[in-house]
Residue frames relative to the residue before (quaternion, step in Angstrom):
aa qw qx qy qz dx dy dz
M 1.0000 0.0000 0.0000 0.0000 0.00 0.00 0.00
P 0.5096 -0.3008 -0.7944 0.1368 1.56 -1.30 2.12
S 0.6189 -0.5393 0.4170 0.3901 3.54 -1.31 0.25
S 0.3542 -0.7408 0.5339 0.2017 3.54 -1.06 0.79
V 0.6216 0.5437 -0.3259 0.4603 3.57 1.30 -0.09
A 0.4954 -0.6646 0.4647 0.3114 3.58 -0.86 0.92
Q 0.4575 -0.6972 0.4860 0.2617 3.55 -1.01 0.88
P 0.4284 -0.6808 0.5212 0.2851 3.59 -0.98 0.77
S 0.6279 -0.4970 0.4180 0.4290 3.55 -1.28 0.21
I 0.1759 -0.8124 0.5531 0.0553 3.58 -0.83 1.02
D 0.3284 -0.6967 0.6022 0.2101 3.55 -0.96 0.90
Q 0.2931 -0.8298 0.4475 0.1590 3.56 0.05 1.35
S 0.6734 0.5048 -0.3239 0.4322 3.62 0.84 -0.87
N 0.6807 0.4660 -0.2924 0.4838 3.57 0.91 -0.87
L 0.6267 0.5421 -0.3371 0.4469 3.57 1.03 -0.76
R 0.6544 0.5255 -0.3243 0.4365 3.57 0.92 -0.87
H 0.6484 0.5002 -0.3163 0.4788 3.59 0.92 -0.85
W 0.6550 0.5152 -0.3041 0.4615 3.56 0.98 -0.88
L 0.6225 0.5509 -0.3348 0.4438 3.61 1.00 -0.83
E 0.6836 0.4820 -0.2861 0.4675 3.55 0.85 -0.97
E 0.6342 0.5350 -0.3168 0.4595 3.56 1.04 -0.79
Q 0.6848 0.4744 -0.2872 0.4727 3.59 0.88 -0.93
A 0.6251 0.5410 -0.3376 0.4501 3.58 1.01 -0.78
E 0.6574 0.5057 -0.3061 0.4674 3.57 0.95 -0.87
L 0.6427 0.5257 -0.3231 0.4540 3.59 0.97 -0.80
L 0.6936 0.4655 -0.2692 0.4794 3.58 1.12 -0.64
G 0.6394 -0.5630 0.3173 0.4166 3.60 1.26 -0.03
F 0.5125 0.6234 -0.4349 0.3993 3.58 1.24 0.11
A 0.4473 -0.7163 0.4765 0.2446 3.55 -1.08 0.76
N 0.8059 -0.0018 0.0499 0.5899 3.58 0.96 -0.90
L 0.1057 -0.7711 0.6250 0.0602 3.54 -1.25 0.56
R 0.0889 0.7670 -0.6310 0.0755 3.55 -0.95 0.94
I 0.3001 -0.7633 0.5555 0.1371 3.57 -1.26 0.46
T 0.0036 0.7914 -0.6111 0.0154 3.56 -1.07 0.80
D 0.5226 -0.5922 0.4880 0.3715 3.55 -1.31 0.07
T 0.6384 -0.5759 0.3748 0.3469 3.57 -1.29 -0.10
H 0.5366 0.6546 -0.3969 0.3550 3.60 1.24 -0.08
L 0.1833 -0.8315 0.5210 0.0595 3.57 -0.47 1.22
G 0.3077 -0.8136 0.4633 0.1693 3.58 1.28 -0.11
P 0.8570 -0.0931 0.0735 0.5015 3.59 -1.00 -0.88
A 0.5429 0.6368 -0.4074 0.3658 3.61 1.14 -0.49
S 0.6122 0.5594 -0.3491 0.4364 3.59 1.06 -0.68
E 0.6781 0.4766 -0.2893 0.4789 3.57 0.95 -0.85
R 0.6219 0.5308 -0.3446 0.4612 3.59 1.03 -0.73
L 0.6155 0.5390 -0.3420 0.4623 3.58 1.06 -0.73
R 0.6724 0.4978 -0.3044 0.4555 3.57 0.86 -0.92
E 0.6360 0.5181 -0.3257 0.4701 3.60 1.02 -0.75
W 0.6400 0.5330 -0.3104 0.4583 3.58 1.00 -0.89
L 0.6636 0.4919 -0.2916 0.4823 3.57 0.98 -0.87
A 0.6438 0.5343 -0.3214 0.4435 3.58 0.97 -0.85
Q 0.6656 0.4921 -0.2886 0.4812 3.57 1.15 -0.63
G 0.4657 -0.7106 0.4164 0.3237 3.58 1.29 -0.10
R 0.3856 0.7685 -0.4504 0.2406 3.58 1.22 0.26
H 0.5766 0.5854 -0.3764 0.4280 3.58 1.27 -0.09
G 0.3705 -0.7646 0.4676 0.2437 3.59 1.26 -0.10
H 0.8200 -0.2000 0.1812 0.5047 3.57 -0.88 -1.04
M 0.5053 0.6526 -0.4368 0.3576 3.61 1.18 0.08
E 0.0822 -0.8566 0.5091 0.0171 3.54 0.62 1.24
Y 0.5655 0.6174 -0.3864 0.3869 3.58 1.12 -0.60
M 0.6048 0.5545 -0.3644 0.4404 3.59 1.12 -0.54
Q 0.6588 0.4924 -0.2951 0.4862 3.57 1.07 -0.77
R 0.6552 0.5428 -0.3146 0.4209 3.57 0.93 -0.95
H 0.8017 0.2720 -0.1174 0.5191 3.56 0.94 -0.88
A 0.2015 0.8270 -0.5065 0.1374 3.59 1.14 0.57
D 0.6574 0.5166 -0.3260 0.4412 3.61 0.92 -0.83
L 0.6540 0.4983 -0.3113 0.4765 3.57 0.96 -0.84
R 0.6539 0.5317 -0.3119 0.4387 3.55 0.97 -0.88
A 0.6935 0.4941 -0.2686 0.4503 3.56 1.10 -0.71
D 0.8016 0.1701 -0.0766 0.5681 3.59 1.22 -0.32
P 0.3268 -0.7795 0.5014 0.1850 3.61 -0.25 1.22
Q 0.6029 0.5676 -0.3653 0.4254 3.61 1.14 -0.49
L 0.6225 0.4992 -0.3395 0.4981 3.57 1.22 -0.40
L 0.6307 0.5375 -0.3277 0.4539 3.55 1.07 -0.73
V 0.7869 0.0164 0.0245 0.6164 3.58 0.92 -0.95
P 0.2873 -0.7869 0.5189 0.1699 3.62 -0.05 1.24
G 0.7369 0.3794 -0.3020 0.4710 3.53 -0.98 0.89
T 0.5127 0.6536 -0.4157 0.3704 3.57 1.25 -0.26
V 0.0413 -0.7951 0.6045 0.0253 3.57 -0.97 0.88
R 0.7877 0.1557 -0.0994 0.5877 3.59 1.23 -0.39
V 0.1971 -0.7445 0.6242 0.1318 3.53 -1.27 0.52
I 0.2161 -0.7451 0.6201 0.1164 3.54 -0.74 1.12
C 0.1089 -0.8178 0.5650 0.0070 3.58 -0.52 1.22
V 0.0436 -0.8022 0.5955 -0.0051 3.57 -0.95 0.90
T 0.2355 -0.7264 0.6199 0.1805 3.53 -1.34 0.31
M 0.0902 -0.7655 0.6332 0.0699 3.54 -1.26 0.50
N 0.3759 -0.7504 0.5012 0.2108 3.59 -0.62 1.12
Y 0.1644 -0.8161 0.5484 0.0794 3.59 -1.00 0.79
L 0.5079 0.6668 -0.4273 0.3388 3.60 1.20 -0.16
T 0.2204 -0.8120 0.5309 0.1010 3.60 -0.53 1.17
D 0.6914 -0.5148 0.3214 0.3920 3.55 -1.25 0.45
E 0.6656 0.5284 -0.3183 0.4201 3.60 1.04 -0.66
I 0.6122 0.5591 -0.3535 0.4332 3.61 1.23 -0.22
N 0.0048 0.7680 -0.6380 0.0551 3.52 -0.92 1.06
F 0.4731 -0.7179 0.4287 0.2775 3.58 -0.61 1.12
D 0.6255 0.5347 -0.3540 0.4445 3.61 0.97 -0.73
R 0.6603 0.4920 -0.3043 0.4789 3.57 0.98 -0.82
E 0.6038 0.5542 -0.3623 0.4439 3.58 1.07 -0.65
W 0.6501 0.4976 -0.3140 0.4808 3.59 0.97 -0.83
Q 0.6429 0.5318 -0.3260 0.4446 3.59 0.98 -0.82
R 0.6589 0.5094 -0.3110 0.4579 3.57 0.97 -0.83
L 0.6181 0.5454 -0.3446 0.4492 3.57 1.08 -0.66
E 0.6847 0.4672 -0.2721 0.4887 3.57 1.20 -0.53
D 0.6291 0.5149 -0.3309 0.4791 3.61 1.27 -0.14
P 0.3392 -0.8058 0.4415 0.2020 3.63 -0.16 1.23
G 0.6653 0.5206 -0.3110 0.4355 3.60 1.14 -0.44
Q 0.6047 0.5732 -0.3461 0.4313 3.56 1.28 -0.27
A 0.3014 -0.7226 0.5924 0.1899 3.57 -1.24 0.56
V 0.1626 -0.8207 0.5443 0.0615 3.57 -0.50 1.16
V 0.0987 -0.7683 0.6324 0.0001 3.52 -0.73 1.23
S 0.5711 -0.6164 0.4146 0.3492 3.57 -0.90 0.91
M 0.6143 -0.6204 0.3540 0.3353 3.55 -0.96 0.95
Y 0.6768 0.5270 -0.3108 0.4094 3.57 0.92 -0.84
A 0.7299 0.4790 -0.2210 0.4346 3.60 1.15 -0.65
R 0.5043 0.6954 -0.4085 0.3086 3.60 1.20 0.05
G 0.7343 0.3664 -0.2184 0.5281 3.56 1.25 -0.30
R 0.8089 -0.2270 0.2000 0.5041 3.54 -1.16 -0.71
D 0.6057 -0.5603 0.4296 0.3670 3.55 -1.16 0.68
Y 0.4350 -0.7316 0.4639 0.2458 3.56 -0.65 1.14
H 0.5452 0.6007 -0.4090 0.4178 3.60 1.13 -0.49
K 0.6924 0.4719 -0.2722 0.4730 3.55 0.92 -0.94
A 0.6708 0.5159 -0.3061 0.4362 3.57 0.92 -0.89
M 0.7497 0.4249 -0.2215 0.4564 3.58 0.93 -0.89
R 0.6212 0.5893 -0.3618 0.3688 3.57 0.92 -0.86
K 0.6693 0.4956 -0.3145 0.4556 3.60 0.83 -0.92
R 0.6866 0.4839 -0.2945 0.4557 3.58 0.92 -0.85
L 0.6058 0.5255 -0.3508 0.4835 3.59 1.12 -0.59
Q 0.6431 0.5109 -0.3161 0.4749 3.56 1.00 -0.83
D 0.6316 0.5302 -0.3246 0.4632 3.58 1.00 -0.83
L 0.6602 0.5042 -0.3081 0.4637 3.58 0.96 -0.89
A 0.6467 0.5175 -0.3235 0.4575 3.59 0.94 -0.84
E 0.6662 0.4949 -0.3064 0.4662 3.59 0.95 -0.81
L 0.6171 0.5297 -0.3418 0.4710 3.58 1.08 -0.65
I 0.6311 0.5258 -0.3293 0.4656 3.58 1.02 -0.82
E 0.6567 0.5182 -0.3121 0.4504 3.55 0.94 -0.89
K 0.6471 0.5057 -0.3211 0.4717 3.57 1.01 -0.75
R 0.6673 0.5211 -0.2945 0.4431 3.55 1.08 -0.76
I 0.8349 0.2250 -0.0917 0.4939 3.61 0.78 -0.98
G 0.6120 -0.5398 0.3654 0.4478 3.57 1.24 -0.20
P 0.7591 -0.3912 0.2520 0.4552 3.62 -1.30 0.15
L 0.0834 0.7756 -0.6213 0.0737 3.55 -1.04 0.83
G 0.4383 -0.6522 0.5355 0.3094 3.52 -1.25 0.31
Y 0.1565 0.7936 -0.5741 0.1265 3.59 -0.90 0.88
R 0.0250 -0.7406 0.6666 0.0810 3.51 -1.43 0.27
V 0.2930 -0.7624 0.5548 0.1583 3.54 -1.06 0.76
F 0.0533 -0.7969 0.6017 -0.0082 3.55 -1.14 0.75
T 0.1137 0.7429 -0.6596 -0.0011 3.51 -1.29 0.47
D 0.7975 -0.2509 0.1082 0.5379 3.54 -0.14 1.35
S 0.5566 0.6361 -0.3481 0.4056 3.56 1.12 0.70
A 0.7601 0.2365 -0.1513 0.5860 3.59 1.26 0.19
P 0.6020 -0.5553 0.4131 0.3983 3.60 -1.23 0.27
L 0.3085 0.7290 -0.5241 0.3141 3.52 0.16 1.37
M 0.3697 -0.7259 0.5342 0.2260 3.59 -0.89 0.92
E 0.1661 -0.8643 0.4690 0.0731 3.51 0.47 1.31
V 0.6819 0.4896 -0.3075 0.4480 3.58 0.81 -0.93
E 0.6634 0.5033 -0.3088 0.4595 3.57 0.95 -0.84
L 0.6444 0.5056 -0.3237 0.4735 3.59 0.98 -0.79
A 0.6535 0.5051 -0.3107 0.4704 3.58 0.97 -0.84
R 0.6294 0.5223 -0.3330 0.4692 3.57 1.05 -0.75
K 0.6622 0.5048 -0.3029 0.4637 3.57 0.90 -0.93
A 0.6696 0.5150 -0.2933 0.4476 3.56 1.05 -0.79
G 0.5310 -0.6546 0.3977 0.3625 3.60 1.22 -0.28
L 0.4134 0.7137 -0.4724 0.3108 3.57 1.21 0.42
G 0.7781 -0.1902 0.1203 0.5865 3.58 1.25 -0.12
W 0.4353 -0.6513 0.5311 0.3228 3.53 -1.26 -0.40
R 0.5594 -0.6039 0.4481 0.3487 3.53 -1.24 0.41
G 0.3251 -0.7439 0.5514 0.1919 3.57 -0.72 1.06
K 0.6591 -0.5178 0.3614 0.4084 3.57 -1.24 0.25
H 0.6234 0.5051 -0.3382 0.4918 3.58 1.30 -0.23
T 0.5181 -0.6671 0.3456 0.4088 3.59 1.46 0.03
L 0.5360 0.5932 -0.4244 0.4251 3.62 1.23 -0.03
L 0.5243 -0.6133 0.4805 0.3438 3.55 -1.26 0.35
L 0.1323 -0.7858 0.6019 0.0521 3.57 -0.99 0.91
N 0.1128 -0.7808 0.6140 0.0255 3.51 -1.12 0.82
R 0.5257 -0.6720 0.4204 0.3087 3.58 -0.88 0.91
E 0.7299 0.4334 -0.2442 0.4688 3.58 1.07 -0.65
S 0.8321 0.1829 -0.0700 0.5189 3.61 1.14 -0.46
G 0.5245 -0.6628 0.4193 0.3313 3.61 1.13 0.39
S 0.6555 -0.5099 0.3791 0.4082 3.58 -0.85 -1.01
T 0.5377 0.6568 -0.3940 0.3526 3.60 1.25 0.00
F 0.5195 0.5909 -0.4534 0.4187 3.53 0.50 1.26
F 0.4199 -0.6625 0.5591 0.2688 3.52 -1.33 0.41
L 0.3358 -0.7262 0.5671 0.1956 3.53 -1.31 0.44
G 0.0025 0.7799 -0.6259 0.0019 3.54 -1.16 0.67
E 0.1620 -0.8024 0.5710 0.0615 3.56 -1.18 0.54
I 0.1130 -0.7203 0.6737 0.1204 3.50 -1.34 0.48
L 0.2079 -0.7676 0.5962 0.1105 3.57 -0.63 1.13
V 0.0122 -0.8285 0.5572 -0.0537 3.59 -0.64 1.12
D 0.4098 -0.7062 0.5250 0.2403 3.54 -1.29 0.43
V 0.5177 0.6140 -0.4146 0.4278 3.58 1.22 0.53
P 0.3725 -0.7595 0.4872 0.2170 3.66 -0.70 1.00
L 0.0128 -0.8201 0.5702 -0.0468 3.55 0.43 1.25
P 0.5883 -0.5612 0.4286 0.3940 3.63 -1.15 0.47
I 0.3312 -0.7591 0.5294 0.1839 3.56 -0.98 0.85
D 0.4544 -0.6923 0.5038 0.2457 3.55 -1.28 0.53
H 0.5532 -0.6096 0.4622 0.3298 3.53 -1.32 0.36
E 0.5323 -0.6159 0.4825 0.3232 3.53 -1.22 0.59
E 0.4253 -0.6807 0.5413 0.2504 3.54 -1.28 0.52
E 0.4579 -0.6662 0.5093 0.2949 3.58 -1.01 0.75
S 0.5348 -0.6122 0.4730 0.3399 3.55 -1.20 0.51
H 0.1080 -0.8036 0.5839 0.0390 3.56 -1.05 0.79
C 0.3622 0.7328 -0.4977 0.2900 3.59 1.08 0.69
G 0.2158 -0.8073 0.5239 0.1650 3.57 1.11 -0.58
T 0.7768 -0.3165 0.2516 0.4827 3.56 -0.98 -0.88
C 0.4096 0.7338 -0.4588 0.2887 3.60 1.28 -0.04
Q 0.0142 -0.7918 0.6105 -0.0119 3.56 -1.00 0.90
A 0.2054 0.8292 -0.5001 0.1419 3.57 1.21 0.50
C 0.6638 0.5122 -0.3217 0.4400 3.60 0.91 -0.86
I 0.6401 0.5232 -0.3226 0.4609 3.58 1.04 -0.76
E 0.7078 0.4845 -0.2614 0.4427 3.55 0.88 -0.97
V 0.7066 0.4811 -0.2762 0.4393 3.61 1.04 -0.73
C 0.5077 0.6840 -0.4257 0.3050 3.61 1.13 -0.52
P 0.4424 -0.7424 0.4306 0.2601 3.63 -0.53 1.12
T 0.7861 0.3061 -0.1504 0.5155 3.59 1.07 -0.68
Q 0.4268 -0.7139 0.4454 0.3314 3.59 1.30 0.20
A 0.1945 0.8118 -0.5201 0.1806 3.55 0.99 0.92
I 0.6426 0.4373 -0.3182 0.5428 3.59 1.21 -0.47
T 0.1913 -0.8599 0.4668 0.0777 3.52 0.10 1.36
A 0.7501 -0.0550 0.0353 0.6581 3.56 1.32 -0.38
P 0.6781 -0.4592 0.3343 0.4664 3.62 -1.15 0.25
Y 0.8496 0.0873 -0.1255 0.5048 3.56 -0.87 1.10
Q 0.6389 0.4897 -0.3255 0.4961 3.58 1.25 0.37
L 0.0042 -0.8104 0.5842 -0.0430 3.58 -0.56 1.18
D 0.1928 -0.7358 0.6374 0.1230 3.54 -0.97 0.93
A 0.3437 -0.7849 0.4774 0.1945 3.57 -0.16 1.30
R 0.6046 0.5948 -0.3566 0.3917 3.58 1.07 -0.69
R 0.7031 0.4306 -0.2543 0.5056 3.59 1.21 -0.40
C 0.5811 0.6367 -0.3542 0.3626 3.58 1.23 -0.45
I 0.4910 -0.6813 0.4590 0.2901 3.59 -0.83 0.97
S 0.5970 0.5461 -0.3740 0.4533 3.61 1.05 -0.61
Y 0.6611 0.4805 -0.3013 0.4912 3.58 0.95 -0.84
L 0.6812 0.5225 -0.3008 0.4153 3.58 0.80 -1.01
T 0.7536 0.3994 -0.2114 0.4774 3.58 0.98 -0.82
I 0.7525 0.3711 -0.1981 0.5067 3.61 1.19 -0.41
E 0.8031 0.3171 -0.1590 0.4787 3.59 0.47 -1.18
N 0.6388 0.5520 -0.3189 0.4308 3.58 1.06 -0.71
P 0.2244 -0.8103 0.5263 0.1270 3.63 -0.56 1.09
A 0.6609 0.5394 -0.2827 0.4386 3.56 1.26 -0.37
A 0.7291 -0.3555 0.3175 0.4912 3.54 -1.31 -0.30
I 0.4526 -0.6549 0.5275 0.2967 3.55 -1.11 0.68
P 0.5045 -0.6741 0.4349 0.3193 3.61 -0.66 1.03
L 0.5940 -0.6169 0.3947 0.3330 3.55 -0.97 0.92
E 0.6551 0.5568 -0.3253 0.3937 3.57 0.94 -0.87
F 0.7329 0.4263 -0.2377 0.4740 3.60 1.15 -0.53
R 0.4987 0.6992 -0.4228 0.2893 3.60 1.17 -0.34
P 0.6745 0.4773 -0.3378 0.4506 3.67 0.75 -0.80
A 0.6651 0.5238 -0.3048 0.4363 3.59 1.01 -0.81
M 0.5542 0.6156 -0.3944 0.3979 3.60 1.19 -0.39
G 0.2102 -0.7981 0.5378 0.1724 3.57 1.11 -0.58
N 0.7442 -0.3621 0.2801 0.4864 3.58 -0.79 -1.01
R 0.3826 0.7103 -0.4930 0.3256 3.59 1.18 0.55
V 0.0948 -0.8483 0.5210 0.0064 3.58 -0.39 1.22
Y 0.7820 0.0530 -0.0691 0.6172 3.60 1.24 -0.15
G 0.8382 -0.0130 -0.0402 0.5437 3.53 -0.30 1.29
C 0.2176 -0.7456 0.6160 0.1314 3.52 -1.39 -0.05
D 0.1787 -0.8134 0.5499 0.0644 3.59 -0.91 0.94
D 0.3369 0.8010 -0.4682 0.1603 3.60 1.23 -0.08
C 0.6937 0.4827 -0.2989 0.4432 3.60 0.85 -0.93
Q 0.6541 0.4733 -0.3175 0.4974 3.59 1.19 -0.40
L 0.6339 0.5423 -0.3326 0.4399 3.58 0.98 -0.80
I 0.7160 0.4574 -0.2490 0.4650 3.58 1.02 -0.81
C 0.5689 0.6490 -0.3780 0.3350 3.59 1.13 -0.57
P 0.4625 -0.7032 0.4606 0.2819 3.64 -0.68 1.02
W 0.6266 0.5599 -0.3527 0.4118 3.61 1.04 -0.61
N 0.6300 0.5553 -0.3511 0.4141 3.58 1.14 -0.41
K 0.4333 0.6312 -0.5040 0.3996 3.57 1.20 0.31
F 0.6769 0.4443 -0.2806 0.5154 3.58 1.30 -0.28
A 0.3247 0.7721 -0.4981 0.2245 3.60 1.25 0.13
Q 0.3083 -0.7683 0.5416 0.1464 3.54 -0.89 1.01
R 0.4887 -0.6704 0.4831 0.2800 3.54 -1.18 0.60
A 0.5737 -0.5898 0.4498 0.3474 3.55 -1.20 0.62
V 0.3100 -0.7404 0.5651 0.1909 3.55 -1.10 0.71
L 0.6674 0.4626 -0.3039 0.4981 3.59 1.22 -0.30
P 0.4861 -0.6761 0.4683 0.2955 3.61 -1.07 0.68
D 0.4591 0.7367 -0.4182 0.2677 3.59 1.25 -0.34
F 0.7507 0.4391 -0.2218 0.4410 3.58 0.99 -0.81
A 0.3703 0.7141 -0.5032 0.3157 3.59 1.26 0.21
Q 0.5466 -0.6611 0.4010 0.3215 3.58 -0.91 0.91
R 0.2572 -0.7578 0.5872 0.1213 3.53 -1.14 0.78
H 0.8713 0.1222 -0.0745 0.4695 3.51 -1.27 0.57
G 0.6390 -0.5895 0.3188 0.3775 3.55 1.04 0.83
L 0.2671 0.8125 -0.4930 0.1594 3.61 1.13 0.46
G 0.6473 0.5129 -0.3319 0.4559 3.59 1.19 -0.28
R 0.7847 0.2494 -0.1470 0.5481 3.59 1.27 -0.06
A 0.4160 0.7416 -0.4479 0.2762 3.61 1.26 0.14
S 0.3880 -0.6910 0.5576 0.2469 3.53 -1.21 0.57
L 0.6580 -0.4968 0.3846 0.4152 3.56 -1.29 0.30
L 0.6763 0.5036 -0.2989 0.4468 3.57 0.91 -0.90
Q 0.6101 0.5421 -0.3583 0.4534 3.60 1.05 -0.66
L 0.7149 0.4417 -0.2650 0.4729 3.58 0.81 -0.96
W 0.6162 0.5439 -0.3441 0.4539 3.58 1.09 -0.64
S 0.6416 0.5551 -0.3204 0.4215 3.58 1.09 -0.63
W 0.5314 0.6368 -0.4166 0.3721 3.60 1.19 -0.32
T 0.3666 -0.6851 0.5831 0.2371 3.55 -1.02 0.84
E 0.6776 -0.4679 0.3502 0.4464 3.58 -1.25 0.17
S 0.6301 0.5324 -0.3293 0.4594 3.56 1.03 -0.76
E 0.6591 0.4928 -0.3073 0.4779 3.58 0.98 -0.82
F 0.6030 0.5516 -0.3503 0.4576 3.58 1.04 -0.74
E 0.6847 0.4857 -0.2846 0.4628 3.58 0.85 -0.99
T 0.6918 0.4836 -0.2849 0.4543 3.58 0.90 -0.89
R 0.7235 0.4562 -0.2600 0.4481 3.57 0.79 -0.98
H 0.7266 0.3872 -0.2434 0.5128 3.57 1.13 -0.52
E 0.3273 0.7343 -0.5264 0.2768 3.58 1.19 0.37
G 0.8062 0.1944 -0.1726 0.5315 3.58 -0.78 1.04
S 0.6150 0.5325 -0.3384 0.4730 3.58 1.31 0.22
A 0.5622 -0.5971 0.4512 0.3519 3.57 -1.16 0.60
I 0.5875 0.6137 -0.3641 0.3817 3.59 1.13 -0.60
R 0.5898 0.6341 -0.3661 0.3407 3.56 1.01 -0.80
R 0.6552 0.5664 -0.3285 0.3769 3.58 0.98 -0.78
I 0.6034 0.5518 -0.3951 0.4186 3.64 1.10 -0.30
G 0.4312 -0.7244 0.4429 0.3051 3.59 1.21 -0.38
Y 0.6723 -0.5475 0.3435 0.3608 3.51 -1.26 0.53
A 0.6428 0.5443 -0.3404 0.4180 3.60 0.94 -0.84
R 0.6793 0.4634 -0.3040 0.4811 3.63 0.86 -0.88
W 0.5932 0.5676 -0.3529 0.4488 3.58 1.07 -0.73
R 0.6954 0.4545 -0.2660 0.4890 3.58 0.89 -0.97
R 0.5847 0.5695 -0.3603 0.4517 3.59 1.08 -0.72
N 0.6890 0.4855 -0.2764 0.4617 3.57 0.84 -1.02
L 0.6564 0.5089 -0.3053 0.4657 3.56 0.96 -0.89
A 0.6300 0.5449 -0.3387 0.4375 3.59 0.98 -0.81
V 0.6403 0.5112 -0.3289 0.4695 3.59 0.97 -0.82
A 0.6642 0.4992 -0.3055 0.4650 3.59 0.89 -0.90
M 0.6525 0.5045 -0.3166 0.4685 3.59 1.01 -0.75
G 0.6122 0.5288 -0.3442 0.4765 3.57 1.10 -0.64
N 0.6550 0.4996 -0.3096 0.4748 3.56 1.00 -0.79
A 0.6145 0.5298 -0.3467 0.4707 3.58 1.12 -0.63
L 0.6375 0.5233 -0.3277 0.4608 3.58 1.01 -0.76
A 0.7100 0.4508 -0.2499 0.4799 3.57 1.13 -0.66
A 0.5662 0.6538 -0.3686 0.3408 3.57 1.23 -0.41
E 0.4996 -0.6589 0.4785 0.2956 3.54 -0.99 0.85
G 0.7088 0.4922 -0.2668 0.4292 3.58 1.03 -0.74
A 0.5468 0.6201 -0.4061 0.3892 3.60 1.22 -0.10
D 0.3601 -0.7404 0.5191 0.2296 3.57 -0.81 0.96
S 0.6918 -0.5180 0.3176 0.3903 3.55 -1.24 0.43
D 0.6261 0.5374 -0.3494 0.4438 3.62 1.02 -0.71
L 0.6452 0.5080 -0.3209 0.4719 3.57 0.98 -0.83
R 0.6545 0.5127 -0.3212 0.4534 3.58 0.88 -0.90
H 0.6502 0.5189 -0.3145 0.4572 3.56 0.94 -0.89
S 0.6751 0.4992 -0.2978 0.4543 3.59 0.87 -0.94
I 0.6545 0.5050 -0.3112 0.4688 3.56 0.98 -0.83
R 0.6517 0.5179 -0.3213 0.4516 3.57 0.90 -0.90
Q 0.6687 0.4957 -0.3025 0.4643 3.59 0.93 -0.87
A 0.6433 0.5239 -0.3211 0.4568 3.57 1.00 -0.79
L 0.6649 0.4960 -0.3000 0.4711 3.57 0.98 -0.82
L 0.6573 0.5072 -0.3068 0.4654 3.57 0.92 -0.90
G 0.6550 0.5299 -0.3120 0.4392 3.57 1.02 -0.81
A 0.7092 0.4580 -0.2588 0.4694 3.58 1.08 -0.69
L 0.5328 0.6945 -0.3888 0.2873 3.58 1.16 -0.57
P 0.6685 0.5333 -0.3416 0.3899 3.66 0.76 -0.84
T 0.7750 0.3327 -0.1843 0.5047 3.62 1.03 -0.66
A 0.4654 0.6955 -0.4399 0.3259 3.60 1.25 0.05
D 0.4681 -0.6390 0.5160 0.3260 3.58 -1.13 0.61
D 0.7436 -0.4435 0.2552 0.4304 3.57 -1.27 0.29
L 0.6502 0.5289 -0.3256 0.4377 3.61 0.92 -0.89
V 0.7150 0.4387 -0.2601 0.4782 3.56 0.78 -1.02
A 0.6290 0.5548 -0.3421 0.4238 3.60 0.95 -0.83
E 0.6420 0.5219 -0.3328 0.4525 3.59 0.96 -0.81
H 0.6814 0.4724 -0.2875 0.4794 3.58 0.99 -0.78
I 0.6006 0.5313 -0.3582 0.4783 3.60 1.13 -0.56
D 0.6375 0.5230 -0.3261 0.4622 3.59 0.92 -0.88
W 0.6441 0.5070 -0.3188 0.4759 3.57 0.96 -0.88
A 0.6603 0.5235 -0.3161 0.4359 3.58 0.85 -0.95
L 0.6645 0.5024 -0.3108 0.4576 3.60 0.88 -0.89
A 0.6532 0.5277 -0.3112 0.4450 3.56 1.08 -0.69
Q 0.6150 0.5672 -0.3475 0.4235 3.59 1.23 -0.28
A 0.4372 0.7293 -0.4484 0.2756 3.59 1.24 -0.30
R 0.4464 -0.6906 0.5063 0.2597 3.54 -0.93 0.95
V 0.4512 -0.6900 0.5014 0.2625 3.53 -0.99 0.88
């Protein structure tokens, strides 16, 4: 990148139809194209970083300039091909998700993370699509990305017309809600760009009102330091005391703002088998997951996005959820007893991070 070979004449209308057709065959739901100019979004990113709302995600600060300009990330880029891939599997039912959140003994893992790591599932298919394009039009410069580089993916997808930014900051689409992953191919070919989509949130503030930790501080404003997804995944340190009760039984990520969103009544199902849940993660109890040894954690999460947080953070998150179960009015005495014994049994060999969270959890037991 960039390509040193002159581009042949391209029949743009036929190419566009062909692009969408090939993307669908590879498992992508939608494809749109935009340029590299991010406009005011770049300044909003810098303001957000200056406020420290990224928390421990120092990589966002380090690569802020690259994130604000795709042409700096990949010189020669003139267009970004943006795609979506649905991840909602047939076994997921939103009503059941709400019910599990109310069951203190259950362990709730975010819907997107119950199957194969989306980075692995999407990257190969993006590469396949890029190679097909090259065969169709001749040599070109390109690079593929899916949440794997300093790139403002949501903003690029919004500009490309794949949806609009919801008040929770996620991308929303009228035909498929928000339950999809984003991917990009940066290319040096001046393909025609698509129109942006108008916002359709109206006066709805359901996502803001439902957030357990009030992480959505205003419409389109997210403080990552308060977000349960950040706290349980990106945060390497102790979970702040003020947020532990609000975590409930969420042990990896949080879906509340998506579950409540009216547009997700149109959520589409995944067409690839990759995202089917593994090891019962859609119905596992806290005690089942707590019983996993480090070796079992590594083996069972092989090929999963969860594996990268490591065993200590996994146990940290579970300990908080178990403490909340001990404090819950709806937890029966047998569950409380089993949880207390499991925590006490793990305490002598726990590292400092996990031990502190176990101590906190034991202190939550109802008298």
